[in-house]
mmCIF file of the C-alpha atoms, coordinates in Angstrom:
data_MODEL
# 
_entry.id   MODEL 
# 
loop_
_atom_site.group_PDB 
_atom_site.id 
_atom_site.type_symbol 
_atom_site.label_atom_id 
_atom_site.label_alt_id 
_atom_site.label_comp_id 
_atom_site.label_asym_id 
_atom_site.label_entity_id 
_atom_site.label_seq_id 
_atom_site.pdbx_PDB_ins_code 
_atom_site.Cartn_x 
_atom_site.Cartn_y 
_atom_site.Cartn_z 
_atom_site.occupancy 
_atom_site.B_iso_or_equiv 
_atom_site.pdbx_formal_charge 
_atom_site.auth_seq_id 
_atom_site.auth_comp_id 
_atom_site.auth_asym_id 
_atom_site.auth_atom_id 
_atom_site.pdbx_PDB_model_num 
ATOM 1   C CA . UNK A 1 1   ? 6.016  9.058  373.738 1.00 0.00 ? 1   UNK A CA 1 
ATOM 2   C CA . UNK A 1 2   ? 6.852  8.352  370.130 1.00 0.00 ? 2   UNK A CA 1 
ATOM 3   C CA . UNK A 1 3   ? 10.484 8.617  369.092 1.00 0.00 ? 3   UNK A CA 1 
ATOM 4   C CA . UNK A 1 4   ? 12.075 8.521  365.645 1.00 0.00 ? 4   UNK A CA 1 
ATOM 5   C CA . UNK A 1 5   ? 15.754 7.690  365.159 1.00 0.00 ? 5   UNK A CA 1 
ATOM 6   C CA . UNK A 1 6   ? 16.962 8.154  361.591 1.00 0.00 ? 6   UNK A CA 1 
ATOM 7   C CA . UNK A 1 7   ? 20.265 6.833  360.278 1.00 0.00 ? 7   UNK A CA 1 
ATOM 8   C CA . UNK A 1 8   ? 22.106 5.945  357.092 1.00 0.00 ? 8   UNK A CA 1 
ATOM 9   C CA . UNK A 1 9   ? 22.800 9.337  355.586 1.00 0.00 ? 9   UNK A CA 1 
ATOM 10  C CA . UNK A 1 10  ? 26.141 10.502 354.274 1.00 0.00 ? 10  UNK A CA 1 
ATOM 11  C CA . UNK A 1 11  ? 28.070 11.980 351.392 1.00 0.00 ? 11  UNK A CA 1 
ATOM 12  C CA . UNK A 1 12  ? 27.567 10.285 348.048 1.00 0.00 ? 12  UNK A CA 1 
ATOM 13  C CA . UNK A 1 13  ? 28.444 11.108 344.457 1.00 0.00 ? 13  UNK A CA 1 
ATOM 14  C CA . UNK A 1 14  ? 25.730 11.821 341.895 1.00 0.00 ? 14  UNK A CA 1 
ATOM 15  C CA . UNK A 1 15  ? 24.318 8.563  340.631 1.00 0.00 ? 15  UNK A CA 1 
ATOM 16  C CA . UNK A 1 16  ? 25.092 6.779  343.866 1.00 0.00 ? 16  UNK A CA 1 
ATOM 17  C CA . UNK A 1 17  ? 22.812 5.058  346.362 1.00 0.00 ? 17  UNK A CA 1 
ATOM 18  C CA . UNK A 1 18  ? 22.031 5.205  350.063 1.00 0.00 ? 18  UNK A CA 1 
ATOM 19  C CA . UNK A 1 19  ? 19.658 3.318  352.324 1.00 0.00 ? 19  UNK A CA 1 
ATOM 20  C CA . UNK A 1 20  ? 18.103 5.226  355.175 1.00 0.00 ? 20  UNK A CA 1 
ATOM 21  C CA . UNK A 1 21  ? 16.598 3.582  358.246 1.00 0.00 ? 21  UNK A CA 1 
ATOM 22  C CA . UNK A 1 22  ? 14.228 4.931  360.862 1.00 0.00 ? 22  UNK A CA 1 
ATOM 23  C CA . UNK A 1 23  ? 13.637 3.109  364.125 1.00 0.00 ? 23  UNK A CA 1 
ATOM 24  C CA . UNK A 1 24  ? 10.312 4.069  365.681 1.00 0.00 ? 24  UNK A CA 1 
ATOM 25  C CA . UNK A 1 25  ? 9.447  3.495  369.329 1.00 0.00 ? 25  UNK A CA 1 
ATOM 26  C CA . UNK A 1 26  ? 6.608  4.362  371.673 1.00 0.00 ? 26  UNK A CA 1 
ATOM 27  C CA . UNK A 1 27  ? 3.750  3.343  369.382 1.00 0.00 ? 27  UNK A CA 1 
ATOM 28  C CA . UNK A 1 28  ? 2.115  0.235  367.928 1.00 0.00 ? 28  UNK A CA 1 
ATOM 29  C CA . UNK A 1 29  ? 4.117  0.746  364.760 1.00 0.00 ? 29  UNK A CA 1 
ATOM 30  C CA . UNK A 1 30  ? 2.328  -1.747 362.544 1.00 0.00 ? 30  UNK A CA 1 
ATOM 31  C CA . UNK A 1 31  ? -1.006 0.134  362.561 1.00 0.00 ? 31  UNK A CA 1 
ATOM 32  C CA . UNK A 1 32  ? 0.297  3.480  361.361 1.00 0.00 ? 32  UNK A CA 1 
ATOM 33  C CA . UNK A 1 33  ? 0.926  4.889  357.919 1.00 0.00 ? 33  UNK A CA 1 
ATOM 34  C CA . UNK A 1 34  ? 4.478  6.232  357.848 1.00 0.00 ? 34  UNK A CA 1 
ATOM 35  C CA . UNK A 1 35  ? 6.455  8.578  355.637 1.00 0.00 ? 35  UNK A CA 1 
ATOM 36  C CA . UNK A 1 36  ? 9.831  10.020 354.839 1.00 0.00 ? 36  UNK A CA 1 
ATOM 37  C CA . UNK A 1 37  ? 10.234 13.788 354.595 1.00 0.00 ? 37  UNK A CA 1 
ATOM 38  C CA . UNK A 1 38  ? 13.176 15.975 353.679 1.00 0.00 ? 38  UNK A CA 1 
ATOM 39  C CA . UNK A 1 39  ? 14.216 19.548 354.219 1.00 0.00 ? 39  UNK A CA 1 
ATOM 40  C CA . UNK A 1 40  ? 16.852 21.302 352.173 1.00 0.00 ? 40  UNK A CA 1 
ATOM 41  C CA . UNK A 1 41  ? 18.534 24.501 353.411 1.00 0.00 ? 41  UNK A CA 1 
ATOM 42  C CA . UNK A 1 42  ? 16.227 27.465 353.019 1.00 0.00 ? 42  UNK A CA 1 
ATOM 43  C CA . UNK A 1 43  ? 13.278 25.322 351.944 1.00 0.00 ? 43  UNK A CA 1 
ATOM 44  C CA . UNK A 1 44  ? 10.206 23.931 353.622 1.00 0.00 ? 44  UNK A CA 1 
ATOM 45  C CA . UNK A 1 45  ? 10.047 20.331 354.719 1.00 0.00 ? 45  UNK A CA 1 
ATOM 46  C CA . UNK A 1 46  ? 8.443  18.185 352.026 1.00 0.00 ? 46  UNK A CA 1 
ATOM 47  C CA . UNK A 1 47  ? 6.965  14.713 351.794 1.00 0.00 ? 47  UNK A CA 1 
ATOM 48  C CA . UNK A 1 48  ? 9.193  12.307 349.876 1.00 0.00 ? 48  UNK A CA 1 
ATOM 49  C CA . UNK A 1 49  ? 7.494  8.920  350.166 1.00 0.00 ? 49  UNK A CA 1 
ATOM 50  C CA . UNK A 1 50  ? 4.847  7.208  352.256 1.00 0.00 ? 50  UNK A CA 1 
ATOM 51  C CA . UNK A 1 51  ? 3.820  3.673  353.119 1.00 0.00 ? 51  UNK A CA 1 
ATOM 52  C CA . UNK A 1 52  ? 0.525  2.538  354.576 1.00 0.00 ? 52  UNK A CA 1 
ATOM 53  C CA . UNK A 1 53  ? 0.179  0.059  357.413 1.00 0.00 ? 53  UNK A CA 1 
ATOM 54  C CA . UNK A 1 54  ? -0.726 -2.484 354.711 1.00 0.00 ? 54  UNK A CA 1 
ATOM 55  C CA . UNK A 1 55  ? 2.330  -1.738 352.584 1.00 0.00 ? 55  UNK A CA 1 
ATOM 56  C CA . UNK A 1 56  ? 0.881  0.500  349.859 1.00 0.00 ? 56  UNK A CA 1 
ATOM 57  C CA . UNK A 1 57  ? 3.391  3.119  348.779 1.00 0.00 ? 57  UNK A CA 1 
ATOM 58  C CA . UNK A 1 58  ? 3.402  6.593  347.276 1.00 0.00 ? 58  UNK A CA 1 
ATOM 59  C CA . UNK A 1 59  ? 6.130  8.895  346.039 1.00 0.00 ? 59  UNK A CA 1 
ATOM 60  C CA . UNK A 1 60  ? 6.657  12.560 345.311 1.00 0.00 ? 60  UNK A CA 1 
ATOM 61  C CA . UNK A 1 61  ? 7.219  13.225 341.628 1.00 0.00 ? 61  UNK A CA 1 
ATOM 62  C CA . UNK A 1 62  ? 10.916 14.203 341.973 1.00 0.00 ? 62  UNK A CA 1 
ATOM 63  C CA . UNK A 1 63  ? 11.804 10.791 343.425 1.00 0.00 ? 63  UNK A CA 1 
ATOM 64  C CA . UNK A 1 64  ? 9.490  8.447  341.526 1.00 0.00 ? 64  UNK A CA 1 
ATOM 65  C CA . UNK A 1 65  ? 11.395 5.593  339.946 1.00 0.00 ? 65  UNK A CA 1 
ATOM 66  C CA . UNK A 1 66  ? 14.489 6.288  342.045 1.00 0.00 ? 66  UNK A CA 1 
ATOM 67  C CA . UNK A 1 67  ? 13.443 5.866  345.698 1.00 0.00 ? 67  UNK A CA 1 
ATOM 68  C CA . UNK A 1 68  ? 11.794 2.876  347.354 1.00 0.00 ? 68  UNK A CA 1 
ATOM 69  C CA . UNK A 1 69  ? 10.113 3.017  350.746 1.00 0.00 ? 69  UNK A CA 1 
ATOM 70  C CA . UNK A 1 70  ? 9.586  -0.131 352.779 1.00 0.00 ? 70  UNK A CA 1 
ATOM 71  C CA . UNK A 1 71  ? 8.882  -1.202 356.334 1.00 0.00 ? 71  UNK A CA 1 
ATOM 72  C CA . UNK A 1 72  ? 9.630  -4.081 358.681 1.00 0.00 ? 72  UNK A CA 1 
ATOM 73  C CA . UNK A 1 73  ? 6.915  -4.208 361.324 1.00 0.00 ? 73  UNK A CA 1 
ATOM 74  C CA . UNK A 1 74  ? 8.825  -6.815 363.330 1.00 0.00 ? 74  UNK A CA 1 
ATOM 75  C CA . UNK A 1 75  ? 11.670 -4.318 363.713 1.00 0.00 ? 75  UNK A CA 1 
ATOM 76  C CA . UNK A 1 76  ? 9.553  -1.152 364.041 1.00 0.00 ? 76  UNK A CA 1 
ATOM 77  C CA . UNK A 1 77  ? 11.602 0.265  361.199 1.00 0.00 ? 77  UNK A CA 1 
ATOM 78  C CA . UNK A 1 78  ? 10.874 2.116  357.988 1.00 0.00 ? 78  UNK A CA 1 
ATOM 79  C CA . UNK A 1 79  ? 13.459 2.291  355.209 1.00 0.00 ? 79  UNK A CA 1 
ATOM 80  C CA . UNK A 1 80  ? 14.171 4.509  352.228 1.00 0.00 ? 80  UNK A CA 1 
ATOM 81  C CA . UNK A 1 81  ? 16.317 3.081  349.456 1.00 0.00 ? 81  UNK A CA 1 
ATOM 82  C CA . UNK A 1 82  ? 17.609 5.968  347.384 1.00 0.00 ? 82  UNK A CA 1 
ATOM 83  C CA . UNK A 1 83  ? 19.110 5.261  343.969 1.00 0.00 ? 83  UNK A CA 1 
ATOM 84  C CA . UNK A 1 84  ? 20.392 7.458  341.146 1.00 0.00 ? 84  UNK A CA 1 
ATOM 85  C CA . UNK A 1 85  ? 20.900 10.279 343.600 1.00 0.00 ? 85  UNK A CA 1 
ATOM 86  C CA . UNK A 1 86  ? 21.064 13.833 342.327 1.00 0.00 ? 86  UNK A CA 1 
ATOM 87  C CA . UNK A 1 87  ? 22.512 16.999 343.888 1.00 0.00 ? 87  UNK A CA 1 
ATOM 88  C CA . UNK A 1 88  ? 18.965 18.265 344.380 1.00 0.00 ? 88  UNK A CA 1 
ATOM 89  C CA . UNK A 1 89  ? 18.321 15.334 346.728 1.00 0.00 ? 89  UNK A CA 1 
ATOM 90  C CA . UNK A 1 90  ? 20.680 16.956 349.220 1.00 0.00 ? 90  UNK A CA 1 
ATOM 91  C CA . UNK A 1 91  ? 18.702 17.527 352.409 1.00 0.00 ? 91  UNK A CA 1 
ATOM 92  C CA . UNK A 1 92  ? 18.100 16.364 355.946 1.00 0.00 ? 92  UNK A CA 1 
ATOM 93  C CA . UNK A 1 93  ? 15.776 13.367 355.851 1.00 0.00 ? 93  UNK A CA 1 
ATOM 94  C CA . UNK A 1 94  ? 13.219 12.583 358.539 1.00 0.00 ? 94  UNK A CA 1 
ATOM 95  C CA . UNK A 1 95  ? 10.618 9.915  359.108 1.00 0.00 ? 95  UNK A CA 1 
ATOM 96  C CA . UNK A 1 96  ? 7.282  10.523 360.803 1.00 0.00 ? 96  UNK A CA 1 
ATOM 97  C CA . UNK A 1 97  ? 3.597  9.742  360.552 1.00 0.00 ? 97  UNK A CA 1 
ATOM 98  C CA . UNK A 1 98  ? 2.004  10.102 357.116 1.00 0.00 ? 98  UNK A CA 1 
ATOM 99  C CA . UNK A 1 99  ? -1.048 11.828 358.556 1.00 0.00 ? 99  UNK A CA 1 
ATOM 100 C CA . UNK A 1 100 ? -0.058 15.426 359.267 1.00 0.00 ? 100 UNK A CA 1 
ATOM 101 C CA . UNK A 1 101 ? -2.387 15.797 362.222 1.00 0.00 ? 101 UNK A CA 1 
ATOM 102 C CA . UNK A 1 102 ? -0.525 13.029 364.054 1.00 0.00 ? 102 UNK A CA 1 
ATOM 103 C CA . UNK A 1 103 ? 2.845  14.739 363.771 1.00 0.00 ? 103 UNK A CA 1 
ATOM 104 C CA . UNK A 1 104 ? 4.063  16.199 367.040 1.00 0.00 ? 104 UNK A CA 1 
ATOM 105 C CA . UNK A 1 105 ? 7.791  15.885 367.431 1.00 0.00 ? 105 UNK A CA 1 
ATOM 106 C CA . UNK A 1 106 ? 10.565 15.173 364.934 1.00 0.00 ? 106 UNK A CA 1 
ATOM 107 C CA . UNK A 1 107 ? 13.707 13.144 365.254 1.00 0.00 ? 107 UNK A CA 1 
ATOM 108 C CA . UNK A 1 108 ? 17.164 14.539 364.581 1.00 0.00 ? 108 UNK A CA 1 
ATOM 109 C CA . UNK A 1 109 ? 17.061 13.423 360.968 1.00 0.00 ? 109 UNK A CA 1 
ATOM 110 C CA . UNK A 1 110 ? 19.915 12.137 358.860 1.00 0.00 ? 110 UNK A CA 1 
ATOM 111 C CA . UNK A 1 111 ? 21.854 14.320 356.434 1.00 0.00 ? 111 UNK A CA 1 
ATOM 112 C CA . UNK A 1 112 ? 22.199 13.285 352.813 1.00 0.00 ? 112 UNK A CA 1 
ATOM 113 C CA . UNK A 1 113 ? 24.665 15.208 350.673 1.00 0.00 ? 113 UNK A CA 1 
ATOM 114 C CA . UNK A 1 114 ? 24.989 14.449 346.981 1.00 0.00 ? 114 UNK A CA 1 
ATOM 115 C CA . UNK A 1 115 ? 28.081 16.022 345.517 1.00 0.00 ? 115 UNK A CA 1 
ATOM 116 C CA . UNK A 1 116 ? 30.996 15.218 343.272 1.00 0.00 ? 116 UNK A CA 1 
# 
């Protein structure tokens, strides 16, 4: 069974940076397109960034130019480097499959709070 363990969140001031990590187990990680999602209080979960098995990346408009998604197939890990953070980036962040139909369970997520 696939498991996602997110880490790296925390409290950061506006303009600061954080690097999130997601360790994935239970699958042949290297063959799957992966993604980071986030959910702010009272809002629906949204796609933030995705990375294909070959390393091609995509970003939601609000984070373009500020966030960088990457993966290390040897470590079964996907990363999200977040720079120039804004208060509106405050949310719980989750990793999962990029293809919606593959998504079954979610990890616990990691909380990111951007505040002065």
